[in-house]
N, CA and C of each residue as an Amber inpcrd file, in Angstrom:
protein
   348
   0.8510000  -1.1810000   0.0000000   0.0000000   0.0000000   0.0000000
   0.8920000   1.2380000   0.0000000   0.3050000   2.4010000   0.1480000
   1.0600000   3.6530000   0.2090000   0.7330000   4.3590000   1.5100000
   1.5670000   5.3290000   1.8790000   1.3530000   6.0940000   3.0970000
   0.9360000   7.5160000   2.7270000  -0.2320000   7.9420000   3.2160000
  -0.6980000   9.3190000   2.9990000   0.0240000  10.2230000   3.9930000
   0.5700000  11.3370000   3.5050000   1.3270000  12.2500000   4.3560000
   0.5350000  13.4990000   4.7150000  -0.1070000  14.1370000   3.7320000
  -0.8750000  15.3660000   3.9470000  -2.0400000  15.4050000   2.9790000
  -3.1170000  16.0720000   3.3670000  -4.2080000  16.3960000   2.4590000
  -4.3920000  17.9030000   2.5420000  -4.1740000  18.5910000   1.4380000
  -4.1740000  20.0480000   1.4370000  -5.1940000  20.6010000   0.4660000
  -6.0040000  21.5750000   0.9060000  -6.9030000  22.2360000  -0.0410000
  -6.0980000  23.0870000  -1.0200000  -6.6260000  23.2010000  -2.2280000
  -6.0100000  24.0200000  -3.2640000  -7.0250000  25.0780000  -3.6800000
  -6.5980000  26.3280000  -3.6660000  -7.5000000  27.4380000  -3.9340000
  -7.1220000  28.0870000  -5.2590000  -8.0030000  28.0320000  -6.2620000
  -7.7390000  28.7740000  -7.4900000  -7.8610000  30.2760000  -7.2130000
  -6.8820000  31.0440000  -7.6650000  -6.8780000  32.4800000  -7.4120000
  -6.7040000  33.2520000  -8.7120000  -7.4240000  34.3670000  -8.8190000
  -7.2490000  35.2550000  -9.9630000  -6.1400000  36.2670000  -9.7020000
  -5.6140000  36.2990000  -8.4530000  -4.4930000  37.1650000  -8.1010000
  -3.7070000  36.4720000  -6.9880000  -2.7300000  35.6680000  -7.3830000
  -1.9780000  34.8570000  -6.4200000  -1.2850000  35.7330000  -5.3790000
  -0.7400000  36.8610000  -5.7760000  -0.0530000  37.7420000  -4.8130000
  -0.9820000  38.2060000  -3.6990000  -2.1820000  38.6290000  -4.0580000
  -3.1400000  39.1000000  -3.0530000  -3.6320000  37.9600000  -2.1660000
  -3.8950000  36.7970000  -2.7710000  -4.3340000  35.6430000  -1.9840000
  -3.2220000  35.1920000  -1.0530000  -1.9900000  35.1500000  -1.5580000
  -0.8390000  34.7620000  -0.7310000  -0.6510000  35.7470000   0.4130000
  -0.8080000  37.0120000   0.1310000  -0.6770000  38.0440000   1.1680000
  -1.7110000  37.8460000   2.2740000  -2.9290000  37.4820000   1.9050000
  -3.9710000  37.2120000   2.8910000  -3.5350000  36.1050000   3.8510000
  -3.0560000  34.9880000   3.3020000  -2.6490000  33.8780000   4.1700000
  -1.4250000  34.2260000   5.0080000  -0.5050000  35.0150000   4.4490000
   0.7070000  35.3890000   5.1890000   0.4200000  36.4710000   6.2310000
  -0.1950000  37.5570000   5.8180000  -0.3660000  38.7180000   6.6890000
  -1.5260000  38.5820000   7.6690000  -2.6120000  37.9680000   7.2260000
  -3.8020000  37.8840000   8.0780000  -3.7910000  36.6060000   8.9230000
  -3.4660000  35.4730000   8.3060000  -3.5640000  34.1950000   9.0110000
  -2.2140000  33.6400000   9.4850000  -1.1290000  34.3760000   9.2100000
   0.2070000  34.0350000   9.7070000   0.7320000  32.6970000   9.1750000
   0.3910000  32.3610000   7.9290000   0.9740000  31.2040000   7.2790000
   2.3440000  31.6060000   6.7160000   3.2800000  30.6830000   6.6660000
   4.6200000  30.9400000   6.1270000   4.7460000  30.3630000   4.7260000
   5.4140000  31.0910000   3.8300000   5.6030000  30.5640000   2.4800000
   6.5620000  29.3810000   2.4910000   6.1930000  28.3460000   1.7490000
   7.0460000  27.1600000   1.5920000   7.6360000  27.1580000   0.1860000
   6.8130000  27.5590000  -0.7940000   7.2110000  27.5810000  -2.2000000
   6.3600000  28.6180000  -2.9210000   7.0070000  29.4190000  -3.7830000
   6.2610000  30.4260000  -4.5410000   6.8130000  30.5260000  -5.9430000
   5.8950000  30.6550000  -6.8960000   6.2640000  30.9670000  -8.2760000
   5.1990000  31.9280000  -8.7920000   5.2780000  32.2860000 -10.0510000
   4.3080000  33.2260000 -10.6140000   2.8980000  32.6410000 -10.6770000
   2.7890000  31.3150000 -10.7290000   1.4780000  30.6900000 -10.9110000
   1.0910000  29.7120000  -9.8100000   1.9230000  29.5970000  -8.7690000
   1.6670000  28.5840000  -7.7370000   2.3560000  28.9780000  -6.4460000
   1.7060000  28.7270000  -5.3180000   2.3120000  29.0060000  -4.0190000
   1.8100000  27.9780000  -3.0050000   2.6730000  27.6580000  -2.0630000
   2.3080000  26.7690000  -0.9650000   2.6670000  27.4860000   0.3330000
   1.7100000  27.4960000   1.2620000   1.9170000  28.1140000   2.5680000
   1.6510000  27.0860000   3.6570000   2.3310000  27.2630000   4.7970000
   2.2050000  26.3060000   5.8860000   1.9940000  27.0220000   7.2120000
   1.1880000  26.4050000   8.0600000   0.9810000  26.8570000   9.4390000
   0.8790000  25.6050000  10.2800000   1.7700000  25.4820000  11.2550000
   1.8580000  24.2760000  12.0680000   2.0730000  23.0840000  11.1280000
   1.2310000  22.0790000  11.1440000   1.3930000  20.9340000  10.2390000
   0.4360000  20.9840000   9.0580000  -0.1560000  22.1390000   8.7880000
  -1.1480000  22.2760000   7.7280000  -0.5790000  23.0760000   6.5650000
  -0.9800000  22.7080000   5.3590000  -0.5660000  23.4670000   4.1810000
  -1.7870000  23.8520000   3.3620000  -1.6360000  24.9440000   2.6300000
  -2.6460000  25.3980000   1.6820000  -1.9080000  25.7200000   0.3860000
  -2.4730000  25.2910000  -0.7370000  -1.8810000  25.5430000  -2.0390000
  -2.7370000  26.5840000  -2.7550000  -2.0770000  27.5280000  -3.3910000
  -2.7640000  28.5670000  -4.1550000  -2.2740000  28.4500000  -5.5920000
  -3.2030000  28.2940000  -6.5330000  -2.8150000  28.1410000  -7.9180000
  -3.5490000  29.1460000  -8.7870000  -2.9610000  29.4350000  -9.9300000
  -3.5500000  30.3730000 -10.8800000  -4.8640000  29.8160000 -11.3990000
  -5.9430000  30.5520000 -11.2400000  -7.2460000  30.1420000 -11.7670000
  -7.2010000  30.2070000 -13.2870000  -7.8820000  29.2730000 -13.9330000
  -7.9080000  29.2330000 -15.3850000  -8.9250000  28.2340000 -15.8740000
  -8.9680000  28.0120000 -17.1690000 -10.0050000  27.1640000 -17.7570000
  -9.8700000  25.6950000 -17.3820000  -8.6830000  25.2080000 -17.0270000
  -8.5150000  23.8050000 -16.6500000  -8.6290000  23.5740000 -15.1490000
  -8.8850000  24.5960000 -14.3950000  -8.9560000  24.4820000 -12.9430000
 -10.4100000  24.3100000 -12.5270000 -10.6860000  23.2780000 -11.7350000
 -12.0480000  22.9960000 -11.2970000 -12.5030000  23.9150000 -10.1900000
 -13.6910000  23.6660000  -9.6980000 -14.2430000  24.4700000  -8.6180000
 -13.5540000  24.1630000  -7.2870000 -13.0530000  22.9610000  -7.1250000
 -12.3780000  22.5730000  -5.8980000 -11.2090000  21.6750000  -6.2620000
 -10.1150000  21.8320000  -5.5570000  -8.9550000  20.9870000  -5.7370000
  -8.4290000  20.5850000  -4.3720000  -7.8600000  19.3920000  -4.3090000
  -7.1870000  18.9210000  -3.1040000  -5.8470000  18.3560000  -3.5100000
  -4.8740000  18.4800000  -2.6270000  -3.5460000  17.9190000  -2.8650000
  -3.2920000  16.8700000  -1.8070000  -3.1200000  15.6310000  -2.2330000
  -2.8040000  14.5250000  -1.3440000  -1.3310000  14.2060000  -1.5310000
  -0.5240000  14.5310000  -0.5240000   0.8940000  14.2060000  -0.5970000
   1.0910000  12.8140000  -0.0110000   1.8040000  11.9780000  -0.7560000
   2.0350000  10.5950000  -0.3300000   3.5240000  10.2810000  -0.4120000
   3.8750000   9.0510000  -0.1020000   5.2830000   8.6780000  -0.0790000
   5.8180000   8.2330000  -1.4390000   4.9550000   7.7110000  -2.3570000
   5.4610000   7.1930000  -3.6230000   4.3490000   7.1620000  -4.6780000
   4.3510000   8.1390000  -5.5520000   3.3240000   8.2600000  -6.5920000
   3.3750000   7.0920000  -7.5740000   4.5580000   6.6980000  -7.9680000
   4.6740000   5.6360000  -8.9630000   4.1450000   4.3060000  -8.4230000
   4.3840000   4.0290000  -7.1710000   3.8520000   2.8050000  -6.5610000
   2.3190000   2.8640000  -6.5260000   1.7780000   4.0070000  -6.0920000
   0.3260000   4.1490000  -6.0760000  -0.2410000   3.9680000  -7.4830000
   0.4100000   4.5540000  -8.4820000  -0.0520000   4.4450000  -9.8560000
  -0.2000000   2.9840000 -10.2760000   0.7770000   2.1480000  -9.9310000
   0.6800000   0.7330000 -10.3010000  -0.5000000   0.0640000  -9.6040000
  -0.8740000   0.5370000  -8.4180000  -1.9950000  -0.0470000  -7.6870000
  -3.3620000   0.3870000  -8.2230000  -3.4570000   1.6110000  -8.7780000
  -4.7750000   2.1570000  -9.1310000  -5.0350000   2.3160000 -10.6230000
  -4.0160000   2.2690000 -11.4630000  -4.2030000   2.6220000 -12.8830000
  -5.2690000   1.7860000 -13.5790000  -5.4180000   0.5280000 -13.2170000
  -6.4220000  -0.3230000 -13.8560000  -7.8310000  -0.0920000 -13.3200000
  -7.9620000   0.7360000 -12.2780000  -9.2660000   1.0290000 -11.6730000
  -9.8240000   2.3700000 -12.1390000  -9.1310000   3.0230000 -13.0780000
  -9.4930000   4.3810000 -13.4740000 -10.1670000   4.4580000 -14.8390000
 -10.7160000   3.3560000 -15.3280000 -11.3880000   3.3480000 -16.6270000
 -12.5490000   4.3370000 -16.6310000 -12.5850000   5.1960000 -17.6340000
 -13.6590000   6.1660000 -17.7670000 -13.4800000   7.4120000 -16.9180000
 -12.4030000   7.5030000 -16.1790000 -12.1260000   8.6670000 -15.3230000
 -11.0160000   9.4810000 -15.9760000 -11.1990000  10.8020000 -16.0250000
 -10.1590000  11.6790000 -16.5840000  -8.9690000  11.7010000 -15.6300000
  -7.7990000  11.3420000 -16.1470000  -6.6100000  11.2140000 -15.3080000
  -5.3700000  11.5990000 -16.1050000  -4.3910000  12.1390000 -15.4130000
  -3.0850000  12.4130000 -16.0040000  -2.0920000  11.5540000 -15.2420000
  -1.4830000  10.5960000 -15.9330000  -0.5800000   9.6620000 -15.2660000
   0.6600000  10.3780000 -14.7310000   1.4690000   9.7120000 -13.8990000
   2.5860000  10.3770000 -13.2160000   3.4850000  11.1870000 -14.1430000
   3.8120000  12.4060000 -13.6760000   4.7130000  13.3080000 -14.4010000
   5.3730000  14.2300000 -13.3880000   6.4750000  14.8380000 -13.7860000
   7.2180000  15.7420000 -12.9060000   6.8040000  17.1870000 -13.1490000
   6.5850000  17.9180000 -12.0600000   6.2550000  19.3450000 -12.1210000
   7.5300000  20.1630000 -11.9440000   7.5450000  21.3870000 -12.5050000
   8.6930000  22.2820000 -12.3690000   8.9570000  22.6660000 -10.9210000
   7.9250000  22.5940000 -10.0700000   8.0950000  22.9960000  -8.6740000
   8.5320000  21.8490000  -7.7680000   9.0590000  20.7600000  -8.3540000
   9.7040000  19.7300000  -7.5660000   8.8280000  18.6120000  -7.0440000
   7.6630000  18.4160000  -7.6490000   6.7790000  17.3250000  -7.2270000
   6.5210000  16.3950000  -8.4090000   6.3780000  15.1110000  -8.1190000
   5.9180000  14.1220000  -9.1000000   4.4570000  13.8860000  -8.7880000
   3.5840000  13.9990000  -9.7960000   2.1500000  14.0330000  -9.5440000
   1.3340000  13.1490000 -10.4730000   0.1380000  12.8170000  -9.9780000
  -0.9590000  12.2410000 -10.7460000  -2.1180000  13.2240000 -10.5730000
  -2.8800000  13.4980000 -11.6210000  -4.0780000  14.3260000 -11.5200000
  -5.2870000  13.4540000 -11.8570000  -6.3020000  13.4990000 -10.9940000
  -7.5060000  12.6930000 -11.2000000  -8.7330000  13.5740000 -11.0190000
  -9.6390000  13.5560000 -11.9880000 -10.9330000  14.2180000 -11.8270000
 -11.8190000  13.2750000 -11.0320000 -12.2630000  13.7130000  -9.8790000
 -13.0860000  12.8620000  -9.0260000 -14.4500000  12.6950000  -9.6960000
 -14.8850000  11.4400000  -9.8930000 -16.1250000  11.1850000 -10.6260000
 -17.3390000  11.9240000 -10.0530000 -18.1580000  12.4270000 -10.9560000
 -19.4310000  13.0820000 -10.6470000 -19.2680000  14.3320000  -9.7950000
 -18.1220000  14.9840000  -9.9090000 -17.8830000  16.2430000  -9.2040000
 -17.1530000  17.1800000 -10.1520000 -16.9750000  18.3940000  -9.7320000
 -16.1220000  19.3450000 -10.4290000 -14.8840000  19.5550000  -9.5620000
 -14.2720000  18.4260000  -9.1480000 -13.1420000  18.4440000  -8.2240000
 -11.9600000  17.7250000  -8.8420000 -10.8060000  18.3370000  -8.7100000
  -9.5690000  17.7520000  -9.2000000  -8.7190000  17.3410000  -8.0090000
  -8.2450000  16.1020000  -8.0100000  -7.3810000  15.5770000  -6.9640000
  -5.9690000  15.4880000  -7.5130000  -5.0470000  16.1960000  -6.8750000
  -3.6390000  16.1130000  -7.1880000  -3.0280000  15.1730000  -6.1670000
  -2.2860000  14.1750000  -6.6260000  -1.5830000  13.2700000  -5.7300000
  -0.1020000  13.3750000  -6.0820000   0.7410000  13.6350000  -5.0840000
   2.1500000  13.8340000  -5.4180000   3.0950000  13.5050000  -4.2880000
   4.3680000  13.4140000  -4.6840000   5.4460000  13.3190000  -3.7070000
   6.6010000  14.2070000  -4.1710000   7.3950000  14.6350000  -3.2060000
   8.5220000  15.5000000  -3.4860000   9.5780000  14.7140000  -4.2440000
  10.1130000  15.3270000  -5.3120000  11.2040000  14.7110000  -6.0740000
  12.4770000  14.9550000  -5.2880000  13.1830000  13.8940000  -5.0210000
  14.4100000  14.0200000  -4.2150000  15.6250000  14.0080000  -5.0800000
């Protein structure tokens, strides 16, 4: 099996700088990673991801950080028939991810692990 490490909400933003400022200045979250189109903030053991809103971004997103994306992929790939999915790939921000559209919702599930 795999080990789940974190489950983080992902917020689509039309202005990442302003949204990031809200979490930093108002709620005292600390930046973990920032780029022009993506940011991750942390408070205690909790994280929140902020991503650029756009046409491919659903109404709700969650980020499930696990220990090994490729292992999980081998366990679930045959169970995803008819489900929109993007098989494992590396992101520029240092994560290896799978993207899955959760059936019968407008929700995108990102599953990833840090590339070491």
